[in-house]
Backbone bond lengths (Angstrom), bond angles and torsions (degrees), N, CA, C in turn:
res aa  C-N    CA-C-N  psi(-1)  N-CA   C-N-CA  omega(-1)  CA-C   N-CA-C  phi
1 M - - - 1.472 - - 1.524 108.45 -
2 P 1.337 118.39 128.27 1.462 119.81 -178.14 1.527 111.87 -66.93
3 V 1.313 116.08 140.97 1.468 122.26 -175.87 1.524 110.95 -89.51
4 M 1.287 117.68 -36.31 1.462 120.91 -173.09 1.532 112.81 -61.24
5 P 1.300 120.00 -43.70 1.477 117.88 177.73 1.522 112.91 -59.27
6 I 1.333 113.65 -36.46 1.478 116.11 -179.74 1.519 109.89 -67.60
7 V 1.330 115.84 -40.71 1.479 119.51 -179.06 1.511 110.07 -64.38
8 F 1.348 116.42 -43.95 1.468 119.12 -179.47 1.544 110.95 -65.79
9 S 1.296 115.32 -37.25 1.475 118.36 178.77 1.519 110.97 -64.25
10 A 1.341 115.42 -45.70 1.471 119.01 179.38 1.511 110.48 -64.18
11 L 1.355 115.26 -40.74 1.464 118.35 179.00 1.525 110.50 -64.01
12 G 1.309 118.59 -38.84 1.471 121.06 178.26 1.512 111.65 -65.23
13 V 1.328 115.82 -41.38 1.476 119.08 178.48 1.521 110.37 -63.67
14 L 1.355 115.71 -39.83 1.460 119.88 179.85 1.526 111.25 -65.10
15 I 1.334 115.81 -42.55 1.475 119.16 179.24 1.523 110.13 -65.17
16 L 1.304 117.11 -42.23 1.465 120.42 178.76 1.523 111.28 -62.18
17 L 1.339 115.60 -40.81 1.466 120.04 178.99 1.521 110.69 -64.91
18 I 1.338 116.36 -40.89 1.468 119.21 179.01 1.523 110.76 -64.56
19 L 1.321 115.84 -41.87 1.468 118.71 179.25 1.524 111.67 -63.48
20 V 1.334 114.90 -42.16 1.481 118.47 -179.99 1.516 110.30 -64.15
21 L 1.324 116.42 -41.43 1.463 119.14 -178.29 1.519 112.55 -69.79
22 N 1.299 118.97 -19.43 1.462 121.63 -179.35 1.528 113.18 -97.93
23 V 1.302 116.04 4.37 1.470 119.53 170.94 1.530 107.93 -87.49
24 K 1.347 117.45 119.84 1.462 122.36 -175.97 1.531 109.59 -115.32
25 F 1.318 115.32 136.94 1.464 122.63 174.40 1.527 107.66 -112.06
26 V 1.310 115.21 108.50 1.474 120.55 -178.59 1.527 108.67 -83.39
27 Q 1.301 115.89 125.65 1.464 120.81 -179.96 1.535 110.27 -74.96
28 Q 1.320 113.32 158.78 1.471 118.71 176.06 1.529 109.81 -64.83
29 S 1.330 116.53 146.01 1.467 125.04 -175.91 1.525 112.35 67.20
30 K 1.339 116.62 18.09 1.458 121.33 173.24 1.532 109.11 -122.22
31 A 1.317 115.63 158.87 1.463 121.58 175.66 1.529 108.38 -144.52
32 Y 1.340 116.12 136.41 1.463 121.97 178.86 1.532 108.20 -108.08
33 V 1.323 115.07 128.87 1.458 120.82 176.07 1.537 107.60 -93.44
34 I 1.335 117.01 121.05 1.468 123.17 -173.87 1.532 109.27 -111.05
35 V 1.332 115.27 133.03 1.464 121.43 172.81 1.521 108.02 -116.53
36 R 1.326 115.96 146.80 1.469 121.57 177.65 1.524 107.88 -120.01
37 L 1.291 115.01 115.64 1.473 122.30 -177.57 1.522 111.12 55.63
38 G 1.350 115.61 41.53 1.450 122.01 175.65 1.508 115.64 83.68
39 V 1.331 117.76 0.43 1.472 122.06 -179.34 1.532 108.24 -115.93
40 F 1.325 114.45 139.76 1.465 118.33 179.00 1.517 109.87 -55.81
41 H 1.349 114.08 132.47 1.464 119.21 -178.94 1.528 111.84 -112.80
42 T 1.344 117.50 -56.50 1.460 120.52 -176.54 1.534 109.73 -163.29
43 V 1.343 113.49 176.40 1.467 121.76 175.15 1.525 107.77 -121.26
44 W 1.337 114.76 123.65 1.460 119.12 177.85 1.530 109.79 -89.30
45 N 1.319 115.22 131.05 1.461 121.14 172.84 1.524 109.57 -100.33
46 E 1.326 118.38 -169.47 1.459 120.80 -172.29 1.534 111.05 -61.47
47 G 1.352 113.54 146.39 1.454 119.76 179.70 1.529 112.03 121.49
48 P 1.336 118.20 176.71 1.478 121.63 179.75 1.528 111.63 -79.97
49 H 1.318 115.14 143.33 1.471 122.17 178.34 1.534 108.23 -144.29
50 F 1.370 114.16 153.80 1.470 119.52 177.77 1.528 109.20 -117.37
51 K 1.304 115.44 128.29 1.460 122.16 -179.65 1.535 108.78 -101.10
52 I 1.309 114.65 129.29 1.469 118.85 178.91 1.521 108.62 -68.62
53 P 1.297 116.30 122.55 1.472 118.22 -176.73 1.533 111.54 -63.24
54 F 1.337 114.59 140.41 1.458 124.03 173.79 1.537 113.13 66.81
55 I 1.338 117.50 -2.09 1.466 120.53 179.75 1.525 110.87 -116.05
56 E 1.309 116.53 -45.47 1.460 121.46 179.38 1.533 109.65 -103.34
57 R 1.342 113.47 152.18 1.472 118.79 -177.82 1.531 109.25 -147.92
58 V 1.326 115.80 143.04 1.472 121.76 175.35 1.532 107.12 -86.69
59 V 1.331 115.94 112.37 1.468 119.22 -177.03 1.535 112.11 -92.06
60 K 1.359 118.22 -24.24 1.478 119.48 -179.83 1.520 109.68 -158.05
61 V 1.308 113.79 137.39 1.468 121.33 171.69 1.523 107.22 -104.30
62 V 1.318 115.54 118.07 1.470 120.95 -172.70 1.527 109.15 -109.79
63 S 1.342 115.97 134.19 1.472 121.56 174.15 1.524 109.00 -89.25
64 L 1.324 114.74 128.02 1.468 120.12 -179.99 1.533 112.42 -92.17
65 K 1.328 118.09 2.27 1.466 121.40 177.47 1.525 110.46 -72.99
66 E 1.317 115.05 160.19 1.463 119.70 173.16 1.525 108.50 -71.08
67 Q 1.300 115.87 133.07 1.453 121.58 -175.48 1.529 109.74 -117.85
68 V 1.313 115.06 156.46 1.461 122.12 -179.19 1.517 107.96 -125.87
69 V 1.322 115.21 133.95 1.451 120.31 176.32 1.525 108.27 -132.75
70 D 1.306 115.54 132.06 1.471 122.70 -178.34 1.525 108.01 -108.17
71 F 1.326 116.27 113.71 1.451 120.82 -178.16 1.526 110.34 -89.03
72 A 1.313 115.39 150.76 1.466 121.33 179.92 1.529 110.26 -65.87
73 P 1.358 117.57 155.90 1.466 120.14 179.39 1.529 111.61 -57.23
74 Q 1.338 113.95 139.93 1.452 121.40 -179.82 1.527 109.14 -115.87
75 P 1.343 118.30 134.80 1.471 119.89 176.08 1.523 110.18 -75.17
76 V 1.307 116.34 129.54 1.465 122.30 178.47 1.528 107.99 -132.11
77 I 1.317 115.59 153.02 1.469 122.25 -178.12 1.520 108.21 -118.07
78 T 1.325 116.31 127.43 1.456 121.18 -179.86 1.526 110.41 -79.64
79 K 1.309 114.77 175.42 1.467 120.84 -178.93 1.518 111.61 -64.53
80 D 1.342 118.18 -30.08 1.469 121.98 178.57 1.532 111.46 -96.55
81 N 1.351 116.29 27.99 1.470 123.40 171.23 1.530 113.36 60.60
82 V 1.301 116.71 44.50 1.460 122.51 173.80 1.528 107.56 -112.05
83 T 1.342 115.73 124.26 1.462 120.79 -178.69 1.529 109.41 -90.39
84 M 1.328 114.98 127.10 1.459 120.43 -179.95 1.527 109.22 -127.05
85 Q 1.324 114.63 162.07 1.458 122.03 174.56 1.537 107.78 -110.11
86 I 1.334 116.07 123.76 1.467 121.16 -178.47 1.520 108.56 -129.88
87 D 1.336 116.25 127.92 1.457 120.14 173.30 1.516 108.95 -112.45
88 T 1.310 115.59 144.06 1.460 121.98 -173.63 1.522 110.68 -120.08
89 V 1.332 113.81 156.46 1.464 122.24 175.96 1.526 107.11 -123.52
90 I 1.355 116.36 127.96 1.459 122.11 -178.20 1.527 109.14 -112.98
91 Y 1.321 116.43 129.54 1.467 123.06 172.73 1.529 107.34 -107.77
92 F 1.321 116.76 116.51 1.467 120.14 -175.82 1.521 109.63 -137.47
93 Q 1.328 114.53 167.76 1.457 121.92 -179.00 1.525 108.68 -146.00
94 I 1.341 116.37 137.87 1.461 121.29 179.22 1.524 108.14 -85.04
95 T 1.318 115.74 118.10 1.463 121.19 -177.90 1.526 112.30 -102.03
96 D 1.315 117.79 -22.41 1.469 121.23 -179.80 1.524 108.42 -134.10
97 P 1.331 118.85 100.76 1.469 120.61 -178.11 1.530 113.51 -60.51
98 K 1.350 117.78 -34.51 1.466 120.05 -179.88 1.523 110.80 -64.08
99 L 1.361 117.08 -48.58 1.466 119.63 179.40 1.522 110.96 -65.98
100 Y 1.330 116.73 -35.82 1.459 119.37 178.42 1.528 110.94 -64.20
101 T 1.351 116.33 -32.76 1.466 120.33 -178.44 1.520 111.98 -79.91
102 Y 1.343 116.30 -39.19 1.460 119.19 -172.01 1.532 113.27 -112.73
103 G 1.355 116.84 -4.93 1.468 118.16 -174.81 1.503 114.09 -77.10
104 V 1.329 118.94 -37.80 1.457 121.87 -176.03 1.530 108.53 -151.01
105 E 1.317 114.62 146.74 1.456 120.82 175.75 1.521 109.00 -85.43
106 H 1.317 117.28 131.31 1.473 123.65 -177.85 1.537 110.45 54.70
107 P 1.321 117.20 70.82 1.475 120.20 -175.30 1.527 113.57 -61.05
108 M 1.343 119.45 -35.31 1.456 120.43 -179.36 1.522 111.46 -65.63
109 S 1.325 116.80 -40.57 1.458 120.39 176.86 1.527 110.44 -65.86
110 A 1.333 116.14 -37.50 1.463 119.81 178.88 1.527 110.65 -65.27
111 I 1.347 117.36 -41.93 1.466 120.56 178.78 1.524 110.81 -65.34
112 E 1.333 117.26 -39.19 1.459 120.28 179.53 1.523 111.21 -63.43
113 N 1.306 116.84 -46.50 1.461 119.90 179.54 1.526 111.52 -65.38
114 L 1.324 115.97 -40.19 1.462 119.49 178.05 1.525 111.00 -64.31
115 T 1.327 116.83 -39.53 1.467 120.66 178.49 1.518 111.18 -64.21
116 A 1.341 117.69 -44.91 1.461 121.11 179.89 1.519 110.96 -62.50
117 T 1.343 117.27 -43.24 1.468 120.61 -179.87 1.525 111.07 -64.26
118 T 1.320 116.62 -45.46 1.468 120.28 -179.84 1.523 111.15 -63.40
119 L 1.328 116.69 -39.85 1.461 120.67 -179.80 1.520 110.89 -65.43
120 R 1.322 117.70 -42.58 1.473 120.29 178.89 1.523 111.13 -63.26
121 N 1.323 116.91 -39.99 1.463 119.48 -179.76 1.528 111.31 -65.49
122 M 1.343 117.35 -40.38 1.462 120.04 -177.95 1.521 111.51 -72.87
123 I 1.322 117.75 -44.52 1.468 120.36 -179.43 1.520 110.72 -67.65
124 G 1.321 117.55 -30.39 1.460 120.12 178.82 1.512 113.52 -64.02
125 D 1.325 117.61 -20.76 1.466 121.04 177.78 1.518 113.10 -93.44
126 L 1.334 117.18 0.24 1.463 121.33 -177.61 1.524 110.12 -119.95
127 E 1.334 115.28 149.16 1.458 120.40 172.74 1.528 109.48 -83.31
128 L 1.339 115.11 173.35 1.466 119.62 -174.39 1.522 111.57 -59.60
129 D 1.329 117.04 -48.27 1.465 119.66 -178.35 1.518 111.32 -62.26
130 Q 1.336 116.98 -39.89 1.459 119.99 178.50 1.523 111.25 -66.33
131 S 1.315 116.94 -36.74 1.474 120.50 179.19 1.518 111.10 -64.25
132 L 1.335 116.70 -36.85 1.462 120.59 -177.56 1.528 112.44 -77.88
133 T 1.323 116.91 -27.97 1.466 120.34 -175.36 1.524 113.39 -103.31
134 S 1.330 117.98 -5.10 1.477 120.97 -176.17 1.523 111.19 -113.31
135 R 1.312 116.84 35.73 1.462 119.78 -175.73 1.526 111.83 -63.11
136 D 1.321 117.84 -42.43 1.469 120.27 -179.69 1.521 111.04 -63.50
137 H 1.326 115.97 -41.17 1.470 119.77 179.14 1.528 110.50 -63.98
138 I 1.317 117.01 -42.20 1.472 120.90 178.76 1.524 110.52 -63.55
139 N 1.322 117.65 -43.08 1.470 121.16 178.91 1.529 111.53 -59.21
140 T 1.337 115.93 -44.92 1.460 120.07 -177.98 1.524 111.61 -65.65
141 Q 1.327 116.49 -44.55 1.468 120.30 -179.22 1.525 111.05 -65.52
142 M 1.321 117.11 -42.47 1.460 119.78 -179.82 1.529 111.26 -65.32
143 R 1.335 117.77 -39.16 1.463 119.57 179.10 1.522 111.14 -61.46
144 A 1.346 115.87 -42.96 1.464 119.43 -179.92 1.527 111.42 -64.01
145 I 1.337 116.50 -42.98 1.470 119.83 -178.83 1.523 111.33 -67.55
146 L 1.338 117.55 -45.31 1.464 120.55 -178.60 1.522 111.53 -68.28
147 D 1.329 117.64 -36.88 1.461 119.87 179.55 1.525 110.92 -64.13
148 E 1.310 116.48 -40.63 1.471 119.87 178.30 1.524 111.58 -68.10
149 A 1.349 116.34 -38.53 1.470 119.56 -177.80 1.523 112.35 -72.82
150 T 1.324 118.05 -32.34 1.468 120.60 -176.91 1.516 113.29 -92.51
151 D 1.316 118.18 -1.92 1.461 120.16 179.49 1.534 112.65 -60.79
152 P 1.353 120.64 -39.28 1.475 119.28 176.22 1.526 113.19 -67.50
153 W 1.306 118.25 -11.23 1.471 120.91 178.89 1.530 111.58 -96.09
154 G 1.333 117.53 4.22 1.462 120.55 -178.57 1.519 113.18 74.94
155 I 1.335 117.01 24.83 1.470 121.81 -176.81 1.527 107.96 -120.06
156 K 1.310 115.93 135.89 1.463 121.87 175.11 1.523 108.46 -114.60
157 V 1.318 115.91 120.21 1.472 121.75 177.90 1.525 108.17 -86.43
158 N 1.318 115.84 114.78 1.465 120.97 -177.50 1.526 113.19 -88.50
159 R 1.319 115.32 -30.43 1.470 117.24 -173.25 1.516 109.82 -161.15
160 V 1.325 116.06 144.25 1.469 122.82 175.70 1.523 107.63 -130.87
161 E 1.318 116.71 131.87 1.465 121.38 179.56 1.520 109.69 -129.67
162 L 1.334 114.88 132.84 1.464 119.76 170.03 1.522 106.79 -81.85
163 K 1.307 116.36 107.83 1.461 120.56 -173.15 1.519 111.44 -72.94
164 N 1.309 117.15 -52.33 1.465 121.39 -178.97 1.523 109.21 -137.52
165 I 1.319 114.54 137.69 1.473 121.70 172.05 1.521 106.46 -118.30
166 I 1.322 115.88 109.95 1.465 120.76 -173.71 1.525 108.43 -110.47
167 P 1.327 118.66 104.40 1.469 121.12 177.44 1.526 110.61 -78.14
168 P 1.342 117.89 172.76 1.480 120.19 175.83 1.522 112.25 -58.73
169 R 1.342 115.87 159.57 1.453 121.59 -173.53 1.520 112.21 -59.53
170 D 1.351 117.37 -44.82 1.466 119.31 -177.96 1.523 111.40 -65.69
171 I 1.328 116.10 -39.66 1.461 118.91 178.09 1.528 110.54 -68.52
172 Q 1.315 116.03 -36.81 1.467 119.99 178.50 1.529 110.97 -63.55
173 E 1.333 117.04 -42.17 1.465 120.01 177.39 1.522 111.14 -63.65
174 S 1.351 115.49 -41.20 1.460 119.07 178.47 1.529 110.85 -63.05
175 M 1.318 116.62 -40.66 1.463 120.30 178.12 1.524 111.45 -65.12
176 E 1.342 116.44 -38.74 1.459 119.35 178.31 1.522 110.94 -64.35
177 K 1.346 116.57 -40.72 1.464 119.54 176.81 1.525 110.68 -62.86
178 Q 1.318 116.00 -41.85 1.456 119.75 179.03 1.528 111.13 -63.83
179 M 1.317 116.38 -39.52 1.460 119.60 178.06 1.521 111.91 -66.36
180 R 1.354 116.04 -39.50 1.469 118.36 177.11 1.519 110.87 -64.01
181 A 1.339 115.97 -41.79 1.464 119.28 178.13 1.526 111.05 -62.80
182 E 1.323 116.12 -39.32 1.462 119.53 178.83 1.527 110.77 -65.76
183 R 1.333 116.95 -40.65 1.468 119.24 177.71 1.522 111.26 -64.16
184 E 1.338 116.70 -42.27 1.461 119.79 178.21 1.531 110.80 -63.56
185 R 1.340 116.31 -38.94 1.462 119.38 178.74 1.529 110.91 -63.59
186 R 1.330 115.97 -44.15 1.457 119.14 179.28 1.521 111.27 -65.16
187 E 1.342 116.22 -38.12 1.462 119.13 177.76 1.518 111.14 -63.61
188 A 1.356 115.96 -41.65 1.469 119.48 178.20 1.526 110.82 -63.52
189 I 1.329 116.07 -39.64 1.465 119.67 178.85 1.523 110.53 -63.70
190 L 1.334 116.43 -42.51 1.468 119.72 179.13 1.523 111.32 -64.12
191 Q 1.350 116.18 -41.30 1.464 118.65 177.98 1.528 110.93 -63.47
192 A 1.357 116.20 -43.49 1.461 119.50 179.12 1.527 110.97 -62.36
193 Q 1.318 116.65 -41.69 1.463 119.44 177.43 1.525 111.32 -63.25
194 G 1.352 115.97 -39.21 1.462 118.88 177.86 1.524 111.83 -63.59
195 Q 1.349 116.42 -44.43 1.458 119.74 177.99 1.523 111.30 -62.65
196 K 1.335 115.69 -40.72 1.460 119.90 179.42 1.520 111.01 -61.15
197 E 1.326 115.90 -47.15 1.460 119.74 179.42 1.522 111.23 -63.80
198 S 1.344 116.49 -37.81 1.459 119.46 178.04 1.526 110.95 -63.74
199 Q 1.345 116.62 -44.54 1.460 120.02 178.90 1.525 111.27 -63.98
200 I 1.332 115.57 -38.01 1.466 118.80 178.34 1.525 110.52 -63.14
201 L 1.332 115.79 -41.95 1.465 119.50 179.23 1.527 111.29 -64.89
202 V 1.358 115.72 -41.70 1.472 118.79 178.14 1.527 110.77 -62.66
203 A 1.358 115.94 -46.36 1.462 119.71 179.33 1.523 111.34 -62.06
204 E 1.327 116.54 -38.91 1.458 119.84 178.39 1.531 110.41 -64.88
205 G 1.346 115.79 -39.73 1.458 118.41 177.23 1.518 112.42 -64.06
206 E 1.356 116.18 -43.27 1.464 119.85 177.68 1.532 110.93 -62.81
207 K 1.328 115.53 -39.18 1.469 119.43 178.28 1.523 110.88 -61.87
208 Q 1.321 116.55 -46.49 1.453 119.87 179.10 1.530 111.52 -63.04
209 A 1.366 115.58 -40.15 1.465 118.85 178.04 1.525 111.05 -63.42
210 A 1.362 116.40 -42.65 1.466 119.39 179.00 1.524 111.01 -63.17
211 I 1.341 116.23 -40.20 1.465 119.41 178.46 1.521 111.03 -63.00
212 L 1.341 115.58 -41.85 1.458 119.30 179.06 1.530 111.42 -65.49
213 R 1.370 115.20 -41.68 1.481 117.69 177.66 1.525 110.99 -62.76
214 A 1.335 116.79 -42.44 1.463 120.12 179.47 1.530 110.99 -63.29
215 D 1.342 115.98 -41.37 1.458 118.83 177.71 1.530 111.15 -63.52
216 A 1.355 115.36 -40.25 1.466 118.15 178.70 1.530 111.31 -64.04
217 A 1.362 115.82 -43.97 1.470 119.03 178.43 1.527 110.97 -62.86
218 K 1.330 115.43 -39.63 1.462 119.55 179.10 1.519 111.00 -62.48
219 Q 1.339 115.76 -46.91 1.454 119.21 179.02 1.529 111.87 -62.30
220 A 1.375 115.61 -39.34 1.464 118.86 178.46 1.524 111.01 -64.01
221 A 1.364 116.12 -43.04 1.469 119.19 179.41 1.520 111.17 -64.36
222 I 1.347 115.45 -39.80 1.457 118.74 179.11 1.529 110.52 -63.66
223 L 1.341 115.63 -44.90 1.458 119.17 179.26 1.527 111.82 -63.00
224 E 1.364 115.17 -41.36 1.469 118.45 178.74 1.528 111.19 -63.55
225 A 1.367 115.87 -44.22 1.468 118.94 179.45 1.524 111.07 -63.62
226 E 1.338 115.29 -40.53 1.466 117.71 177.50 1.520 111.33 -63.40
227 G 1.369 116.36 -38.15 1.466 119.42 177.69 1.513 112.30 -64.64
228 Q 1.368 115.11 -43.88 1.467 118.52 178.84 1.532 110.99 -63.83
229 A 1.338 115.01 -42.07 1.476 117.81 179.56 1.525 110.79 -63.00
230 E 1.333 114.56 -41.90 1.462 117.99 179.08 1.525 110.98 -64.08
231 A 1.373 116.98 -38.50 1.470 120.27 178.59 1.521 110.59 -65.00
232 I 1.364 115.12 -42.25 1.474 118.36 179.97 1.521 110.33 -63.43
233 L 1.347 114.77 -42.22 1.461 118.18 178.91 1.523 111.49 -61.39
234 K 1.320 115.63 -40.55 1.453 118.65 179.71 1.529 111.38 -66.86
235 V 1.364 116.31 -40.58 1.477 119.27 177.88 1.530 110.61 -62.94
236 Q 1.361 114.50 -45.58 1.465 118.06 179.81 1.526 110.96 -64.11
237 Q 1.331 115.52 -37.67 1.463 118.94 178.38 1.527 110.59 -64.84
238 A 1.360 114.53 -41.98 1.471 117.98 177.68 1.524 111.15 -62.90
239 L 1.374 115.34 -42.04 1.469 118.44 178.94 1.527 110.80 -63.65
240 A 1.346 115.10 -41.85 1.466 118.08 179.33 1.527 110.57 -63.80
241 D 1.346 115.93 -41.67 1.458 119.22 178.27 1.525 110.85 -62.48
242 A 1.369 116.67 -39.73 1.472 120.06 179.16 1.524 111.08 -64.00
243 I 1.372 114.36 -42.74 1.465 117.31 179.77 1.514 110.64 -65.41
244 K 1.361 113.42 -38.98 1.454 117.59 179.31 1.535 111.15 -62.00
245 L 1.350 115.09 -44.20 1.459 119.17 178.05 1.519 111.55 -64.38
246 L 1.337 114.30 -38.61 1.472 118.47 179.69 1.520 110.66 -65.22
247 N 1.329 116.04 -41.37 1.469 118.96 178.81 1.519 111.08 -66.83
248 E 1.309 115.08 -38.53 1.456 117.38 178.85 1.524 111.49 -66.16
249 A 1.374 117.67 -28.58 1.476 120.70 178.92 1.520 112.88 -77.06
250 N 1.337 118.26 -9.65 1.476 124.37 -179.67 1.531 110.99 53.49
251 P 1.356 117.93 64.61 1.475 120.16 -176.20 1.526 111.72 -68.43
252 N 1.370 116.46 153.37 1.466 121.05 177.51 1.517 109.61 -88.92
253 D 1.316 117.48 -176.78 1.467 122.11 -176.58 1.508 112.15 -65.15
254 Q 1.302 118.12 -33.97 1.462 120.16 -178.27 1.526 110.88 -65.47
255 V 1.330 118.28 -40.57 1.473 121.04 178.17 1.507 110.80 -64.69
256 V 1.341 115.22 -41.10 1.471 119.01 179.17 1.516 110.15 -62.74
257 K 1.329 117.22 -40.68 1.474 119.51 -179.87 1.529 110.64 -66.48
258 I 1.336 116.10 -38.28 1.467 118.37 178.73 1.524 110.26 -63.56
259 K 1.340 117.46 -41.92 1.465 121.22 177.37 1.521 110.63 -62.84
260 A 1.321 116.03 -35.47 1.470 119.60 178.30 1.511 109.67 -66.75
261 L 1.351 117.80 -40.40 1.461 119.91 177.16 1.528 111.15 -63.26
262 E 1.316 117.72 -40.05 1.468 120.67 178.16 1.527 110.65 -62.67
263 A 1.336 114.91 -40.94 1.474 117.75 178.03 1.512 111.03 -66.61
264 F 1.370 116.80 -38.13 1.462 119.80 178.31 1.517 111.01 -67.01
265 Q 1.342 116.65 -35.17 1.462 119.59 177.42 1.526 111.03 -65.00
266 A 1.331 115.24 -41.89 1.477 118.43 178.10 1.509 111.13 -64.25
267 A 1.336 116.70 -36.35 1.475 119.36 178.47 1.508 110.55 -70.79
268 A 1.355 117.40 -36.03 1.470 120.07 -179.35 1.513 112.03 -68.46
269 D 1.339 117.61 -26.48 1.459 120.67 179.58 1.523 112.76 -75.23
270 G 1.329 119.86 -9.50 1.460 122.73 -179.37 1.508 111.94 -77.69
271 K 1.348 115.24 -169.16 1.464 121.46 -176.21 1.526 112.52 -99.54
272 A 1.300 117.90 7.66 1.468 119.78 -178.89 1.519 109.79 -68.85
273 T 1.372 116.46 142.30 1.476 122.16 -179.50 1.516 111.89 -90.50
274 K 1.336 118.47 -18.11 1.459 122.17 179.69 1.518 108.67 -129.49
275 I 1.348 116.67 135.04 1.459 122.02 179.89 1.515 108.12 -128.06
276 I 1.299 116.89 127.01 1.471 122.12 176.80 1.515 107.89 -93.75
277 I 1.347 115.46 119.10 1.470 120.66 -175.97 1.517 108.40 -97.75
278 P 1.313 118.55 126.26 1.474 121.36 177.05 1.535 111.21 -64.19
279 S 1.301 115.10 156.95 1.483 120.30 -176.61 1.521 111.13 -63.59
280 E 1.353 116.03 -37.07 1.450 117.90 -179.46 1.511 111.12 -62.67
281 I 1.364 115.77 -40.44 1.454 119.22 -179.97 1.516 110.25 -69.70
282 Q 1.369 117.07 -33.30 1.466 119.33 178.33 1.524 110.50 -64.06
283 G 1.334 117.72 -42.38 1.469 120.46 178.61 1.500 111.19 -64.28
284 L 1.300 115.21 -41.02 1.452 119.42 178.32 1.507 111.66 -65.09
285 A 1.329 114.25 -37.55 1.461 117.67 177.66 1.516 110.59 -66.56
286 G 1.369 117.80 -39.62 1.464 119.87 177.01 1.507 111.44 -62.32
287 L 1.328 115.84 -39.57 1.460 120.36 178.14 1.517 110.49 -61.50
288 C 1.269 115.59 -42.26 1.463 118.92 179.03 1.522 110.57 -65.13
289 A 1.348 116.93 -38.59 1.474 119.85 -179.86 1.521 110.43 -65.43
290 S 1.339 118.66 -40.91 1.468 121.71 178.93 1.518 110.31 -63.81
291 A 1.346 114.86 -42.31 1.461 118.21 179.08 1.507 111.03 -62.69
292 K 1.322 116.34 -38.69 1.462 120.59 179.54 1.524 110.19 -65.01
293 G 1.403 118.57 -38.35 1.459 121.39 178.87 1.515 111.68 -65.31
294 V 1.312 117.15 -39.41 1.460 120.67 179.60 1.512 110.21 -63.68
295 F 1.336 114.61 -44.68 1.457 117.84 179.90 1.517 111.82 -63.99
296 D 1.321 115.94 -36.56 1.463 118.75 -179.75 1.518 111.09 -68.13
297 S 1.345 118.51 -34.40 1.475 120.90 -179.08 1.522 111.77 -74.77
298 V 1.305 116.42 -26.02 1.458 118.96 -177.67 1.509 110.59 -83.11
299 R 1.291 121.26 -36.45 1.446 123.69 -173.61 1.510 114.31 -59.12
300 P 1.379 124.11 -38.82 1.465 121.13 -178.38 1.512 112.59 -68.08
301 E 1.317 119.14 -27.82 1.455 121.26 -175.96 1.520 112.33 -75.79
302 E 1.284 118.68 -24.09 1.431 119.98 -175.60 1.505 113.64 -62.55
303 P 1.285 121.76 -36.05 1.489 120.21 177.39 1.512 111.79 -66.27
304 S 1.338 118.65 -38.59 1.464 120.13 -177.84 1.538 110.52 -65.08
305 K 1.373 113.37 -39.20 1.457 116.22 178.18 1.510 109.94 -64.56
306 T 1.237 118.63 -36.17 1.455 121.88 179.64 1.520 110.93 -67.53
307 A 1.377 114.82 -36.23 1.459 119.16 -179.30 1.510 109.74 -68.82
308 K 1.343 117.03 -41.23 1.451 119.23 -178.60 1.530 110.16 -64.47
309 R 1.282 117.17 -38.47 1.446 120.24 179.38 1.497 111.10 -63.99
310 S 1.265 116.91 -35.26 1.457 119.64 179.87 1.505 110.94 -71.57
C-alpha cells in the first residue's frame, strides 16, 4: 500500500482543521484583541475573521456592554471623626479594548482602590449630617473623578452610587429614635389637620343650617305680614263698602246715633281706663235714662190696677 497518498491526505486534513480552527466569528458587543508575534496588531469587532496560525493570537476577549461591579464596604472617617462603612456600586463600560488590555494590570482591582481612595477623600471633608444628606452630590463628584482617572485605561464610568451608608451603632440608634419622633410628629400634624378640617366642615354645616333657618323665618314673617296686610285691607274695604252702602241709603239721625252707640259699646269693651263720650251720645244716653225712669214708675202700678179690676 503506498504511503505517500496517506501522508498527503493526513496532511490535508490537518491543514483544513487548522484553517477551520483559526476562523473566528466575533459576536456583537464583543471585541478581540489580536497580537502578532507578541506585538499588538489589531482589534476585531463583530463579524468573521481569520487568524494566521502560529503567528497571530487572541490575547483578550473584551465585553463592550455596560458592566456593574459592587465593591465591599469601605471604612471612612468623616470630618467630625465618625467612622462609617460605605459600599459603592460602579457602572462602567469599556470604550477602548486596546487601552483596557495594556493600560493597567488588573483593572477591576485598580478601580476598586481608586474608588475607595476617592470616597475617603470626599467623606473626610464632610461632617456626618452632610454625608447622610449629600448622597447625590457625592455620587456626581465621584463619577466625574473616576471617569477622568480611568479614561487612560479605556474605561468610561457612567454612574456611581453609594449603596449603603452604615454609621456606628449608637449613632444609628439615635437616628432611628429621631426618625420615629419625626414620624410621630407628622402623624400628630395629620391628625390635627384632620380634626381642623372636620371642625371646619361642621361649622360650615351649622352656618348653612342657620342661614336656611333664618331664610325660613324671614319668609314666614313676610308671609304673615302679607296676610295681616291683606286682612286689614279686606276689613277696611268692607268698612268702606258698608259706609258707602250706608251713605247710599241716606240714613236719618236716629240710625246715625244707633251706629254711634255701637261704636261706643265697642270702645267700652276695650282695656282703656278713660273714655271720652261725645255730646250726641251723652244726650242719647240721657234720653235713654229718662225713658228707663218712666218705665220704672209705670210698672209698679200695673198690679194694683189688676187687683182693683178683680
